[in-house]
Biopython code that builds the backbone (N, CA, C, O; Angstrom):
import numpy as np
from Bio.PDB.StructureBuilder import StructureBuilder

atoms = [
    (1, "UNK", "N", (81.906, 127.843, 121.496)),
    (1, "UNK", "CA", (83.307, 127.568, 121.682)),
    (1, "UNK", "C", (83.506, 126.214, 122.368)),
    (1, "UNK", "O", (84.355, 125.424, 121.954)),
    (2, "UNK", "N", (82.732, 125.952, 123.406)),
    (2, "UNK", "CA", (82.857, 124.688, 124.127)),
    (2, "UNK", "C", (82.482, 123.525, 123.217)),
    (2, "UNK", "O", (83.135, 122.482, 123.246)),
    (3, "UNK", "N", (81.430, 123.693, 122.405)),
    (3, "UNK", "CA", (81.030, 122.633, 121.471)),
    (3, "UNK", "C", (82.163, 122.313, 120.510)),
    (3, "UNK", "O", (82.418, 121.145, 120.216)),
    (4, "UNK", "N", (82.842, 123.341, 120.017)),
    (4, "UNK", "CA", (83.965, 123.147, 119.105)),
    (4, "UNK", "C", (85.086, 122.373, 119.802)),
    (4, "UNK", "O", (85.661, 121.458, 119.211)),
    (5, "UNK", "N", (85.402, 122.726, 121.047)),
    (5, "UNK", "CA", (86.465, 122.040, 121.787)),
    (5, "UNK", "C", (86.102, 120.583, 122.046)),
    (5, "UNK", "O", (86.961, 119.705, 121.966)),
    (6, "UNK", "N", (84.845, 120.324, 122.354)),
    (6, "UNK", "CA", (84.392, 118.950, 122.568)),
    (6, "UNK", "C", (84.509, 118.158, 121.287)),
    (6, "UNK", "O", (84.933, 117.003, 121.312)),
    (7, "UNK", "N", (84.141, 118.759, 120.159)),
    (7, "UNK", "CA", (84.252, 118.090, 118.860)),
    (7, "UNK", "C", (85.703, 117.738, 118.557)),
    (7, "UNK", "O", (85.990, 116.638, 118.085)),
    (8, "UNK", "N", (86.614, 118.661, 118.823)),
    (8, "UNK", "CA", (88.040, 118.408, 118.590)),
    (8, "UNK", "C", (88.522, 117.264, 119.480)),
    (8, "UNK", "O", (89.250, 116.385, 119.018)),
    (9, "UNK", "N", (88.121, 117.268, 120.753)),
    (9, "UNK", "CA", (88.525, 116.216, 121.683)),
    (9, "UNK", "C", (88.000, 114.859, 121.238)),
    (9, "UNK", "O", (88.739, 113.875, 121.264)),
    (10, "UNK", "N", (86.745, 114.791, 120.832)),
    (10, "UNK", "CA", (86.167, 113.528, 120.356)),
    (10, "UNK", "C", (86.897, 113.045, 119.118)),
    (10, "UNK", "O", (87.184, 111.855, 118.995)),
    (11, "UNK", "N", (87.202, 113.949, 118.198)),
    (11, "UNK", "CA", (87.935, 113.576, 116.988)),
    (11, "UNK", "C", (89.315, 113.030, 117.320)),
    (11, "UNK", "O", (89.757, 112.046, 116.726)),
    (12, "UNK", "N", (89.996, 113.667, 118.270)),
    (12, "UNK", "CA", (91.337, 113.211, 118.658)),
    (12, "UNK", "C", (91.278, 111.825, 119.287)),
    (12, "UNK", "O", (92.126, 110.980, 119.001)),
    (13, "UNK", "N", (90.298, 111.585, 120.129)),
    (13, "UNK", "CA", (90.151, 110.272, 120.755)),
    (13, "UNK", "C", (89.850, 109.217, 119.705)),
    (13, "UNK", "O", (90.445, 108.139, 119.722)),
    (14, "UNK", "N", (88.930, 109.513, 118.786)),
    (14, "UNK", "CA", (88.587, 108.560, 117.724)),
    (14, "UNK", "C", (89.806, 108.260, 116.869)),
    (14, "UNK", "O", (90.027, 107.111, 116.486)),
    (15, "UNK", "N", (90.606, 109.288, 116.563)),
    (15, "UNK", "CA", (91.805, 109.085, 115.758)),
    (15, "UNK", "C", (92.789, 108.182, 116.499)),
    (15, "UNK", "O", (93.348, 107.260, 115.905)),
    (16, "UNK", "N", (93.004, 108.437, 117.784)),
    (16, "UNK", "CA", (93.944, 107.631, 118.561)),
    (16, "UNK", "C", (93.505, 106.176, 118.621)),
    (16, "UNK", "O", (94.337, 105.276, 118.505)),
    (17, "UNK", "N", (92.232, 105.936, 118.796)),
    (17, "UNK", "CA", (91.732, 104.564, 118.849)),
    (17, "UNK", "C", (91.948, 103.876, 117.516)),
    (17, "UNK", "O", (92.372, 102.720, 117.482)),
    (18, "UNK", "N", (91.665, 104.564, 116.413)),
    (18, "UNK", "CA", (91.805, 103.964, 115.092)),
    (18, "UNK", "C", (93.270, 103.707, 114.751)),
    (18, "UNK", "O", (93.591, 102.687, 114.141)),
    (19, "UNK", "N", (94.147, 104.607, 115.130)),
    (19, "UNK", "CA", (95.568, 104.450, 114.813)),
    (19, "UNK", "C", (96.121, 103.172, 115.422)),
    (19, "UNK", "O", (96.980, 102.528, 114.820)),
    (20, "UNK", "N", (95.655, 102.796, 116.582)),
    (20, "UNK", "CA", (96.205, 101.646, 117.266)),
    (20, "UNK", "C", (95.304, 100.412, 117.167)),
    (20, "UNK", "O", (95.377, 99.523, 118.015)),
    (21, "UNK", "N", (94.453, 100.354, 116.133)),
    (21, "UNK", "CA", (93.493, 99.258, 116.078)),
    (21, "UNK", "C", (94.015, 98.004, 115.398)),
    (21, "UNK", "O", (93.240, 97.074, 115.176)),
    (22, "UNK", "N", (95.298, 97.938, 115.058)),
    (22, "UNK", "CA", (95.861, 96.714, 114.492)),
    (22, "UNK", "C", (95.585, 96.569, 113.008)),
    (22, "UNK", "O", (95.678, 97.533, 112.248)),
    (23, "UNK", "N", (95.242, 95.348, 112.601)),
    (23, "UNK", "CA", (95.030, 95.058, 111.188)),
    (23, "UNK", "C", (93.818, 95.798, 110.646)),
    (23, "UNK", "O", (92.782, 95.902, 111.302)),
    (24, "UNK", "N", (93.979, 96.311, 109.421)),
    (24, "UNK", "CA", (92.887, 96.999, 108.743)),
    (24, "UNK", "C", (92.332, 96.087, 107.661)),
    (24, "UNK", "O", (93.072, 95.321, 107.043)),
    (25, "UNK", "N", (91.064, 96.170, 107.441)),
    (25, "UNK", "CA", (90.408, 95.386, 106.406)),
    (25, "UNK", "C", (90.498, 96.130, 105.074)),
    (25, "UNK", "O", (90.164, 97.313, 104.996)),
    (26, "UNK", "N", (90.949, 95.438, 104.031)),
    (26, "UNK", "CA", (91.027, 96.018, 102.690)),
    (26, "UNK", "C", (90.416, 95.035, 101.696)),
    (26, "UNK", "O", (90.319, 93.842, 101.987)),
    (27, "UNK", "N", (89.998, 95.528, 100.514)),
    (27, "UNK", "CA", (89.321, 94.661, 99.545)),
    (27, "UNK", "C", (90.100, 93.412, 99.124)),
    (27, "UNK", "O", (89.493, 92.368, 98.887)),
    (28, "UNK", "N", (91.416, 93.495, 99.028)),
    (28, "UNK", "CA", (92.194, 92.329, 98.578)),
    (28, "UNK", "C", (92.285, 91.245, 99.653)),
    (28, "UNK", "O", (92.615, 90.098, 99.354)),
    (29, "UNK", "N", (91.994, 91.605, 100.894)),
    (29, "UNK", "CA", (92.082, 90.650, 101.983)),
    (29, "UNK", "C", (93.463, 90.522, 102.596)),
    (29, "UNK", "O", (93.643, 89.761, 103.547)),
    (30, "UNK", "N", (94.445, 91.250, 102.075)),
    (30, "UNK", "CA", (95.795, 91.172, 102.627)),
    (30, "UNK", "C", (95.846, 91.858, 103.987)),
    (30, "UNK", "O", (95.025, 92.733, 104.263)),
    (31, "UNK", "N", (96.789, 91.480, 104.838)),
    (31, "UNK", "CA", (96.934, 92.168, 106.118)),
    (31, "UNK", "C", (97.619, 93.524, 105.916)),
    (31, "UNK", "O", (98.677, 93.603, 105.291)),
    (32, "UNK", "N", (97.018, 94.569, 106.440)),
    (32, "UNK", "CA", (97.564, 95.923, 106.332)),
    (32, "UNK", "C", (97.487, 96.574, 107.704)),
    (32, "UNK", "O", (96.481, 96.459, 108.405)),
    (33, "UNK", "N", (98.562, 97.261, 108.078)),
    (33, "UNK", "CA", (98.564, 98.018, 109.328)),
    (33, "UNK", "C", (98.970, 99.458, 109.042)),
    (33, "UNK", "O", (99.720, 99.736, 108.107)),
    (34, "UNK", "N", (98.464, 100.353, 109.858)),
    (34, "UNK", "CA", (98.804, 101.762, 109.750)),
    (34, "UNK", "C", (100.182, 101.980, 110.347)),
    (34, "UNK", "O", (100.473, 101.490, 111.438)),
    (35, "UNK", "N", (101.043, 102.722, 109.632)),
    (35, "UNK", "CA", (102.364, 103.058, 110.171)),
    (35, "UNK", "C", (102.370, 104.479, 110.711)),
    (35, "UNK", "O", (102.689, 104.705, 111.879)),
    (36, "UNK", "N", (102.014, 105.445, 109.854)),
    (36, "UNK", "CA", (102.045, 106.834, 110.312)),
    (36, "UNK", "C", (101.353, 107.741, 109.308)),
    (36, "UNK", "O", (101.127, 107.375, 108.155)),
    (37, "UNK", "N", (101.022, 108.944, 109.787)),
    (37, "UNK", "CA", (100.507, 109.990, 108.923)),
    (37, "UNK", "C", (101.450, 111.178, 109.048)),
    (37, "UNK", "O", (101.807, 111.595, 110.150)),
    (38, "UNK", "N", (101.843, 111.712, 107.900)),
    (38, "UNK", "CA", (102.718, 112.875, 107.878)),
    (38, "UNK", "C", (101.934, 114.010, 107.234)),
    (38, "UNK", "O", (101.536, 113.919, 106.072)),
    (39, "UNK", "N", (101.717, 115.069, 107.985)),
    (39, "UNK", "CA", (100.940, 116.213, 107.500)),
    (39, "UNK", "C", (101.877, 117.341, 107.100)),
    (39, "UNK", "O", (102.639, 117.857, 107.918)),
    (40, "UNK", "N", (101.806, 117.713, 105.832)),
    (40, "UNK", "CA", (102.506, 118.874, 105.297)),
    (40, "UNK", "C", (101.493, 119.596, 104.417)),
    (40, "UNK", "O", (101.617, 119.593, 103.192)),
    (41, "UNK", "N", (100.459, 120.233, 105.058)),
    (41, "UNK", "CA", (99.344, 120.806, 104.295)),
    (41, "UNK", "C", (99.827, 121.594, 103.099)),
    (41, "UNK", "O", (100.764, 122.385, 103.212)),
    (42, "UNK", "N", (99.202, 121.388, 101.959)),
    (42, "UNK", "CA", (97.961, 120.644, 101.732)),
    (42, "UNK", "C", (98.159, 119.159, 101.427)),
    (42, "UNK", "O", (97.233, 118.506, 100.946)),
    (43, "UNK", "N", (99.352, 118.612, 101.697)),
    (43, "UNK", "CA", (99.624, 117.202, 101.415)),
    (43, "UNK", "C", (99.607, 116.412, 102.730)),
    (43, "UNK", "O", (100.220, 116.802, 103.724)),
    (44, "UNK", "N", (98.881, 115.289, 102.693)),
    (44, "UNK", "CA", (98.780, 114.404, 103.854)),
    (44, "UNK", "C", (99.166, 113.010, 103.406)),
    (44, "UNK", "O", (98.514, 112.428, 102.540)),
    (45, "UNK", "N", (100.217, 112.477, 103.988)),
    (45, "UNK", "CA", (100.723, 111.153, 103.617)),
    (45, "UNK", "C", (100.287, 110.131, 104.667)),
    (45, "UNK", "O", (100.566, 110.274, 105.857)),
    (46, "UNK", "N", (99.603, 109.109, 104.196)),
    (46, "UNK", "CA", (99.200, 108.007, 105.069)),
    (46, "UNK", "C", (100.024, 106.797, 104.652)),
    (46, "UNK", "O", (99.911, 106.313, 103.525)),
    (47, "UNK", "N", (100.848, 106.318, 105.563)),
    (47, "UNK", "CA", (101.780, 105.233, 105.277)),
    (47, "UNK", "C", (101.303, 103.958, 105.972)),
    (47, "UNK", "O", (101.026, 103.947, 107.171)),
    (48, "UNK", "N", (101.218, 102.892, 105.188)),
    (48, "UNK", "CA", (100.741, 101.605, 105.676)),
    (48, "UNK", "C", (101.770, 100.523, 105.387)),
    (48, "UNK", "O", (102.574, 100.652, 104.464)),
    (49, "UNK", "N", (101.743, 99.466, 106.170)),
    (49, "UNK", "CA", (102.607, 98.308, 105.953)),
    (49, "UNK", "C", (101.727, 97.175, 105.439)),
    (49, "UNK", "O", (100.700, 96.839, 106.029)),
    (50, "UNK", "N", (102.160, 96.597, 104.323)),
    (50, "UNK", "CA", (101.456, 95.483, 103.677)),
    (50, "UNK", "C", (102.494, 94.426, 103.319)),
    (50, "UNK", "O", (103.036, 94.462, 102.214)),
    (51, "UNK", "N", (102.789, 93.484, 104.219)),
    (51, "UNK", "CA", (103.902, 92.552, 104.030)),
    (51, "UNK", "C", (103.754, 91.583, 102.864)),
    (51, "UNK", "O", (104.707, 90.875, 102.537)),
    (52, "UNK", "N", (102.585, 91.532, 102.228)),
    (52, "UNK", "CA", (102.403, 90.587, 101.124)),
    (52, "UNK", "C", (102.630, 91.198, 99.745)),
    (52, "UNK", "O", (102.389, 90.533, 98.737)),
    (53, "UNK", "N", (103.088, 92.447, 99.675)),
    (53, "UNK", "CA", (103.273, 93.054, 98.357)),
    (53, "UNK", "C", (104.648, 92.732, 97.779)),
    (53, "UNK", "O", (105.564, 92.311, 98.486)),
    (54, "UNK", "N", (104.759, 92.943, 96.471)),
    (54, "UNK", "CA", (106.040, 92.744, 95.796)),
    (54, "UNK", "C", (106.439, 91.297, 95.704)),
    (54, "UNK", "O", (105.634, 90.451, 95.315)),
    (55, "UNK", "N", (107.675, 91.000, 96.058)),
    (55, "UNK", "CA", (108.196, 89.636, 95.973)),
    (55, "UNK", "C", (107.393, 88.651, 96.809)),
    (55, "UNK", "O", (107.447, 87.443, 96.577)),
    (56, "UNK", "N", (106.651, 89.164, 97.776)),
    (56, "UNK", "CA", (105.848, 88.288, 98.638)),
    (56, "UNK", "C", (104.571, 87.829, 97.947)),
    (56, "UNK", "O", (103.813, 87.037, 98.507)),
    (57, "UNK", "N", (104.323, 88.325, 96.720)),
    (57, "UNK", "CA", (103.220, 87.768, 95.955)),
    (57, "UNK", "C", (102.211, 88.720, 95.364)),
    (57, "UNK", "O", (101.649, 88.406, 94.314)),
    (58, "UNK", "N", (101.943, 89.862, 95.964)),
    (58, "UNK", "CA", (100.894, 90.743, 95.446)),
    (58, "UNK", "C", (101.510, 91.877, 94.637)),
    (58, "UNK", "O", (102.315, 92.660, 95.142)),
    (59, "UNK", "N", (101.112, 91.946, 93.371)),
    (59, "UNK", "CA", (101.587, 92.991, 92.471)),
    (59, "UNK", "C", (100.762, 94.258, 92.672)),
    (59, "UNK", "O", (99.735, 94.246, 93.350)),
    (60, "UNK", "N", (101.225, 95.341, 92.077)),
    (60, "UNK", "CA", (100.508, 96.615, 92.170)),
    (60, "UNK", "C", (99.045, 96.445, 91.761)),
    (60, "UNK", "O", (98.145, 96.948, 92.434)),
    (61, "UNK", "N", (98.815, 95.744, 90.670)),
    (61, "UNK", "CA", (97.453, 95.559, 90.155)),
    (61, "UNK", "C", (96.552, 94.860, 91.174)),
    (61, "UNK", "O", (95.338, 95.065, 91.177)),
    (62, "UNK", "N", (97.141, 94.041, 92.030)),
    (62, "UNK", "CA", (96.374, 93.321, 93.049)),
    (62, "UNK", "C", (95.945, 94.216, 94.211)),
    (62, "UNK", "O", (94.983, 93.909, 94.914)),
    (63, "UNK", "N", (96.660, 95.322, 94.409)),
    (63, "UNK", "CA", (96.412, 96.140, 95.598)),
    (63, "UNK", "C", (96.041, 97.588, 95.306)),
    (63, "UNK", "O", (95.845, 98.364, 96.241)),
    (64, "UNK", "N", (95.939, 97.976, 94.039)),
    (64, "UNK", "CA", (95.617, 99.373, 93.754)),
    (64, "UNK", "C", (94.252, 99.758, 94.318)),
    (64, "UNK", "O", (94.062, 100.896, 94.747)),
    (65, "UNK", "N", (93.305, 98.827, 94.323)),
    (65, "UNK", "CA", (91.998, 99.091, 94.918)),
    (65, "UNK", "C", (92.082, 99.285, 96.426)),
    (65, "UNK", "O", (91.286, 100.021, 97.010)),
    (66, "UNK", "N", (93.043, 98.625, 97.050)),
    (66, "UNK", "CA", (93.240, 98.790, 98.491)),
    (66, "UNK", "C", (93.638, 100.230, 98.824)),
    (66, "UNK", "O", (93.206, 100.781, 99.837)),
    (67, "UNK", "N", (94.465, 100.834, 97.964)),
    (67, "UNK", "CA", (94.936, 102.185, 98.238)),
    (67, "UNK", "C", (93.786, 103.187, 98.170)),
    (67, "UNK", "O", (93.674, 104.059, 99.031)),
    (68, "UNK", "N", (92.942, 103.070, 97.166)),
    (68, "UNK", "CA", (91.781, 103.972, 97.086)),
    (68, "UNK", "C", (90.850, 103.732, 98.277)),
    (68, "UNK", "O", (90.331, 104.676, 98.873)),
    (69, "UNK", "N", (90.649, 102.470, 98.609)),
    (69, "UNK", "CA", (89.802, 102.114, 99.749)),
    (69, "UNK", "C", (90.346, 102.737, 101.040)),
    (69, "UNK", "O", (89.578, 103.294, 101.825)),
    (70, "UNK", "N", (91.660, 102.649, 101.264)),
    (70, "UNK", "CA", (92.270, 103.237, 102.455)),
    (70, "UNK", "C", (92.144, 104.759, 102.440)),
    (70, "UNK", "O", (91.985, 105.381, 103.491)),
    (71, "UNK", "N", (92.213, 105.350, 101.270)),
    (71, "UNK", "CA", (92.041, 106.794, 101.160)),
    (71, "UNK", "C", (90.632, 107.188, 101.605)),
    (71, "UNK", "O", (90.454, 108.111, 102.401)),
    (72, "UNK", "N", (89.641, 106.478, 101.081)),
    (72, "UNK", "CA", (88.255, 106.867, 101.351)),
    (72, "UNK", "C", (87.749, 106.430, 102.726)),
    (72, "UNK", "O", (86.926, 107.125, 103.322)),
    (73, "UNK", "N", (88.216, 105.309, 103.235)),
    (73, "UNK", "CA", (87.666, 104.811, 104.500)),
    (73, "UNK", "C", (88.564, 105.064, 105.704)),
    (73, "UNK", "O", (88.121, 104.931, 106.845)),
    (74, "UNK", "N", (89.813, 105.427, 105.463)),
    (74, "UNK", "CA", (90.740, 105.669, 106.568)),
    (74, "UNK", "C", (91.211, 107.128, 106.568)),
    (74, "UNK", "O", (91.037, 107.837, 107.559)),
    (75, "UNK", "N", (91.805, 107.571, 105.459)),
    (75, "UNK", "CA", (92.386, 108.915, 105.417)),
    (75, "UNK", "C", (91.318, 110.008, 105.498)),
    (75, "UNK", "O", (91.423, 110.900, 106.340)),
    (76, "UNK", "N", (90.306, 109.957, 104.652)),
    (76, "UNK", "CA", (89.299, 111.016, 104.663)),
    (76, "UNK", "C", (88.621, 111.174, 106.027)),
    (76, "UNK", "O", (88.492, 112.302, 106.503)),
    (77, "UNK", "N", (88.188, 110.099, 106.670)),
    (77, "UNK", "CA", (87.568, 110.282, 107.988)),
    (77, "UNK", "C", (88.512, 110.896, 109.029)),
    (77, "UNK", "O", (88.064, 111.597, 109.936)),
    (78, "UNK", "N", (89.809, 110.634, 108.899)),
    (78, "UNK", "CA", (90.762, 111.189, 109.863)),
    (78, "UNK", "C", (91.073, 112.657, 109.577)),
    (78, "UNK", "O", (91.444, 113.406, 110.481)),
    (79, "UNK", "N", (90.921, 113.057, 108.332)),
    (79, "UNK", "CA", (91.221, 114.444, 107.977)),
    (79, "UNK", "C", (90.035, 115.364, 108.170)),
    (79, "UNK", "O", (90.210, 116.566, 108.372)),
    (80, "UNK", "N", (88.831, 114.821, 108.111)),
    (80, "UNK", "CA", (87.655, 115.676, 108.121)),
    (80, "UNK", "C", (87.495, 116.310, 106.755)),
    (80, "UNK", "O", (88.011, 115.798, 105.762)),
    (81, "UNK", "N", (86.791, 117.409, 106.702)),
    (81, "UNK", "CA", (86.536, 118.068, 105.417)),
    (81, "UNK", "C", (87.737, 118.927, 105.055)),
    (81, "UNK", "O", (87.992, 119.951, 105.689)),
    (82, "UNK", "N", (88.454, 118.515, 104.061)),
    (82, "UNK", "CA", (89.619, 119.274, 103.554)),
    (82, "UNK", "C", (89.575, 119.207, 102.032)),
    (82, "UNK", "O", (90.437, 118.600, 101.396)),
    (83, "UNK", "N", (88.572, 119.831, 101.475)),
    (83, "UNK", "CA", (88.423, 119.823, 100.022)),
    (83, "UNK", "C", (89.713, 120.282, 99.353)),
    (83, "UNK", "O", (90.320, 121.272, 99.763)),
    (84, "UNK", "N", (90.120, 119.559, 98.330)),
    (84, "UNK", "CA", (91.306, 119.910, 97.570)),
    (84, "UNK", "C", (92.613, 119.411, 98.153)),
    (84, "UNK", "O", (93.658, 119.528, 97.515)),
    (85, "UNK", "N", (92.571, 118.854, 99.358)),
    (85, "UNK", "CA", (93.802, 118.334, 99.959)),
    (85, "UNK", "C", (94.331, 117.184, 99.108)),
    (85, "UNK", "O", (93.555, 116.432, 98.519)),
    (86, "UNK", "N", (95.635, 117.053, 99.048)),
    (86, "UNK", "CA", (96.225, 115.908, 98.378)),
    (86, "UNK", "C", (96.538, 114.853, 99.432)),
    (86, "UNK", "O", (97.168, 115.131, 100.452)),
    (87, "UNK", "N", (96.079, 113.637, 99.155)),
    (87, "UNK", "CA", (96.302, 112.519, 100.064)),
    (87, "UNK", "C", (97.157, 111.500, 99.343)),
    (87, "UNK", "O", (96.781, 111.010, 98.278)),
    (88, "UNK", "N", (98.294, 111.181, 99.911)),
    (88, "UNK", "CA", (99.182, 110.172, 99.336)),
    (88, "UNK", "C", (99.064, 108.924, 100.200)),
    (88, "UNK", "O", (99.299, 108.964, 101.407)),
    (89, "UNK", "N", (98.702, 107.831, 99.573)),
    (89, "UNK", "CA", (98.609, 106.546, 100.256)),
    (89, "UNK", "C", (99.804, 105.712, 99.813)),
    (89, "UNK", "O", (100.056, 105.567, 98.617)),
    (90, "UNK", "N", (100.530, 105.171, 100.770)),
    (90, "UNK", "CA", (101.643, 104.292, 100.407)),
    (90, "UNK", "C", (101.511, 102.971, 101.151)),
    (90, "UNK", "O", (101.086, 102.915, 102.305)),
    (91, "UNK", "N", (101.889, 101.920, 100.452)),
    (91, "UNK", "CA", (101.979, 100.576, 101.026)),
    (91, "UNK", "C", (103.432, 100.157, 100.921)),
    (91, "UNK", "O", (104.032, 100.257, 99.851)),
    (92, "UNK", "N", (103.995, 99.695, 102.005)),
    (92, "UNK", "CA", (105.381, 99.203, 102.004)),
    (92, "UNK", "C", (105.394, 97.794, 102.574)),
    (92, "UNK", "O", (104.600, 97.450, 103.450)),
    (93, "UNK", "N", (106.301, 96.999, 102.065)),
    (93, "UNK", "CA", (106.398, 95.605, 102.519)),
    (93, "UNK", "C", (106.744, 95.505, 104.006)),
    (93, "UNK", "O", (106.343, 94.558, 104.681)),
    (94, "UNK", "N", (107.489, 96.487, 104.505)),
    (94, "UNK", "CA", (107.791, 96.565, 105.932)),
    (94, "UNK", "C", (107.935, 98.042, 106.286)),
    (94, "UNK", "O", (108.026, 98.894, 105.403)),
    (95, "UNK", "N", (107.954, 98.336, 107.578)),
    (95, "UNK", "CA", (108.109, 99.730, 108.007)),
    (95, "UNK", "C", (109.417, 100.299, 107.468)),
    (95, "UNK", "O", (110.455, 99.637, 107.462)),
    (96, "UNK", "N", (109.333, 101.538, 107.021)),
    (96, "UNK", "CA", (110.511, 102.254, 106.536)),
    (96, "UNK", "C", (110.487, 103.659, 107.125)),
    (96, "UNK", "O", (109.447, 104.152, 107.561)),
    (97, "UNK", "N", (111.647, 104.283, 107.128)),
    (97, "UNK", "CA", (111.726, 105.663, 107.567)),
    (97, "UNK", "C", (111.376, 106.555, 106.382)),
    (97, "UNK", "O", (111.885, 106.360, 105.278)),
    (98, "UNK", "N", (110.513, 107.526, 106.613)),
    (98, "UNK", "CA", (110.096, 108.426, 105.542)),
    (98, "UNK", "C", (111.293, 109.174, 104.972)),
    (98, "UNK", "O", (112.100, 109.735, 105.713)),
    (99, "UNK", "N", (111.395, 109.175, 103.652)),
    (99, "UNK", "CA", (112.448, 109.907, 102.961)),
    (99, "UNK", "C", (113.760, 109.169, 102.813)),
    (99, "UNK", "O", (114.692, 109.690, 102.201)),
    (100, "UNK", "N", (113.856, 107.970, 103.358)),
    (100, "UNK", "CA", (115.088, 107.187, 103.257)),
    (100, "UNK", "C", (114.890, 106.107, 102.197)),
    (100, "UNK", "O", (113.976, 105.289, 102.303)),
    (101, "UNK", "N", (115.740, 106.105, 101.181)),
    (101, "UNK", "CA", (115.641, 105.117, 100.105)),
    (101, "UNK", "C", (116.017, 103.733, 100.626)),
    (101, "UNK", "O", (117.058, 103.543, 101.257)),
    (102, "UNK", "N", (115.148, 102.783, 100.346)),
    (102, "UNK", "CA", (115.420, 101.387, 100.701)),
    (102, "UNK", "C", (115.044, 100.527, 99.496)),
    (102, "UNK", "O", (113.920, 100.034, 99.406)),
    (103, "UNK", "N", (115.996, 100.348, 98.564)),
    (103, "UNK", "CA", (115.709, 99.647, 97.318)),
    (103, "UNK", "C", (115.229, 98.213, 97.499)),
    (103, "UNK", "O", (114.589, 97.668, 96.601)),
    (104, "UNK", "N", (115.520, 97.590, 98.630)),
    (104, "UNK", "CA", (115.111, 96.207, 98.842)),
    (104, "UNK", "C", (113.696, 96.077, 99.408)),
    (104, "UNK", "O", (113.214, 94.965, 99.625)),
    (105, "UNK", "N", (113.032, 97.211, 99.646)),
    (105, "UNK", "CA", (111.678, 97.195, 100.204)),
    (105, "UNK", "C", (110.690, 97.648, 99.140)),
    (105, "UNK", "O", (110.746, 98.787, 98.676)),
    (106, "UNK", "N", (109.785, 96.751, 98.753)),
    (106, "UNK", "CA", (108.759, 97.108, 97.779)),
    (106, "UNK", "C", (107.822, 98.135, 98.398)),
    (106, "UNK", "O", (107.361, 97.977, 99.528)),
    (107, "UNK", "N", (107.545, 99.209, 97.624)),
    (107, "UNK", "CA", (106.605, 100.233, 98.055)),
    (107, "UNK", "C", (105.751, 100.654, 96.870)),
    (107, "UNK", "O", (106.247, 100.811, 95.754)),
    (108, "UNK", "N", (104.463, 100.834, 97.128)),
    (108, "UNK", "CA", (103.530, 101.336, 96.119)),
    (108, "UNK", "C", (102.941, 102.640, 96.647)),
    (108, "UNK", "O", (102.676, 102.772, 97.842)),
    (109, "UNK", "N", (102.737, 103.609, 95.743)),
    (109, "UNK", "CA", (102.209, 104.921, 96.111)),
    (109, "UNK", "C", (101.098, 105.323, 95.160)),
    (109, "UNK", "O", (101.123, 104.973, 93.980)),
    (110, "UNK", "N", (100.132, 106.054, 95.672)),
    (110, "UNK", "CA", (99.127, 106.712, 94.841)),
    (110, "UNK", "C", (98.785, 108.040, 95.486)),
    (110, "UNK", "O", (98.802, 108.169, 96.710)),
    (111, "UNK", "N", (98.472, 109.031, 94.656)),
    (111, "UNK", "CA", (98.065, 110.342, 95.145)),
    (111, "UNK", "C", (96.618, 110.584, 94.739)),
    (111, "UNK", "O", (96.203, 110.254, 93.628)),
    (112, "UNK", "N", (95.867, 111.162, 95.654)),
    (112, "UNK", "CA", (94.456, 111.447, 95.444)),
    (112, "UNK", "C", (94.176, 112.892, 95.859)),
    (112, "UNK", "O", (94.914, 113.491, 96.642)),
    (113, "UNK", "N", (93.093, 113.428, 95.312)),
    (113, "UNK", "CA", (92.599, 114.739, 95.711)),
    (113, "UNK", "C", (91.276, 114.518, 96.439)),
    (113, "UNK", "O", (90.401, 113.812, 95.938)),
    (114, "UNK", "N", (91.130, 115.116, 97.613)),
    (114, "UNK", "CA", (89.877, 115.014, 98.365)),
    (114, "UNK", "C", (88.853, 115.926, 97.697)),
    (114, "UNK", "O", (89.054, 117.135, 97.581)),
    (115, "UNK", "N", (87.758, 115.321, 97.262)),
    (115, "UNK", "CA", (86.732, 116.119, 96.579)),
    (115, "UNK", "C", (85.350, 115.492, 96.811)),
    (115, "UNK", "O", (85.109, 114.341, 96.447)),
    (116, "UNK", "N", (84.464, 116.256, 97.413)),
    (116, "UNK", "CA", (83.102, 115.805, 97.620)),
    (116, "UNK", "C", (82.985, 114.525, 98.423)),
    (116, "UNK", "O", (82.090, 113.717, 98.171)),
    (117, "UNK", "N", (83.874, 114.326, 99.388)),
    (117, "UNK", "CA", (83.824, 113.138, 100.218)),
    (117, "UNK", "C", (84.405, 111.893, 99.558)),
    (117, "UNK", "O", (84.244, 110.784, 100.066)),
    (118, "UNK", "N", (85.081, 112.078, 98.424)),
    (118, "UNK", "CA", (85.708, 110.968, 97.702)),
    (118, "UNK", "C", (87.177, 111.261, 97.458)),
    (118, "UNK", "O", (87.640, 112.391, 97.612)),
    (119, "UNK", "N", (87.893, 110.227, 97.077)),
    (119, "UNK", "CA", (89.298, 110.350, 96.687)),
    (119, "UNK", "C", (89.388, 110.235, 95.173)),
    (119, "UNK", "O", (89.054, 109.198, 94.600)),
    (120, "UNK", "N", (89.834, 111.291, 94.539)),
    (120, "UNK", "CA", (89.981, 111.328, 93.085)),
    (120, "UNK", "C", (91.454, 111.104, 92.752)),
    (120, "UNK", "O", (92.322, 111.851, 93.203)),
    (121, "UNK", "N", (91.726, 110.068, 91.958)),
    (121, "UNK", "CA", (93.091, 109.729, 91.595)),
    (121, "UNK", "C", (93.752, 110.883, 90.857)),
    (121, "UNK", "O", (93.178, 111.447, 89.926)),
    (122, "UNK", "N", (94.962, 111.228, 91.279)),
    (122, "UNK", "CA", (95.756, 112.251, 90.597)),
    (122, "UNK", "C", (96.959, 111.571, 89.973)),
    (122, "UNK", "O", (97.627, 110.764, 90.618)),
    (123, "UNK", "N", (97.225, 111.886, 88.759)),
    (123, "UNK", "CA", (98.355, 111.312, 88.043)),
    (123, "UNK", "C", (99.589, 112.152, 88.354)),
    (123, "UNK", "O", (99.575, 113.372, 88.190)),
    (124, "UNK", "N", (100.660, 111.489, 88.808)),
    (124, "UNK", "CA", (101.921, 112.201, 89.118)),
    (124, "UNK", "C", (102.499, 112.762, 87.855)),
    (124, "UNK", "O", (103.554, 113.395, 87.887)),
]
sb = StructureBuilder()
sb.init_structure("model")
sb.init_model(0)
sb.init_chain("A")
sb.init_seg("    ")
for serial, (resi, resn, name, xyz) in enumerate(atoms, 1):
    if name == "N":
        sb.init_residue(resn, " ", resi, " ")
    sb.init_atom(name, np.array(xyz, "f"), 0.0, 1.0, " ", f" {name:<3s}", serial, name[0])
structure = sb.get_structure()
């Protein structure tokens, strides 16, 4: 029981440190920051800010690899083993409130299924 509690505490500390670590490295090289994670099991939404998307120059095709990368290197480690969980990765040009339509803010989304330590793309 104590080992389990220690593991949970270590995981929480690691998560807190990562959440506030500033800029994240992604394959495209664009600056990306973590905004928030919204958990509605079995769906986990990881929201990121990427100010260079859309009108600022980077099209979806330029950043789709970033979303899978963030799923596998950021979301999965924070969730632990949750086989079958759906992970939604979103990139927004600036911070937005979840669920509020903002037509002037470019946003890209992808959904993945956690399977075998990887993110498998799911088609909406």
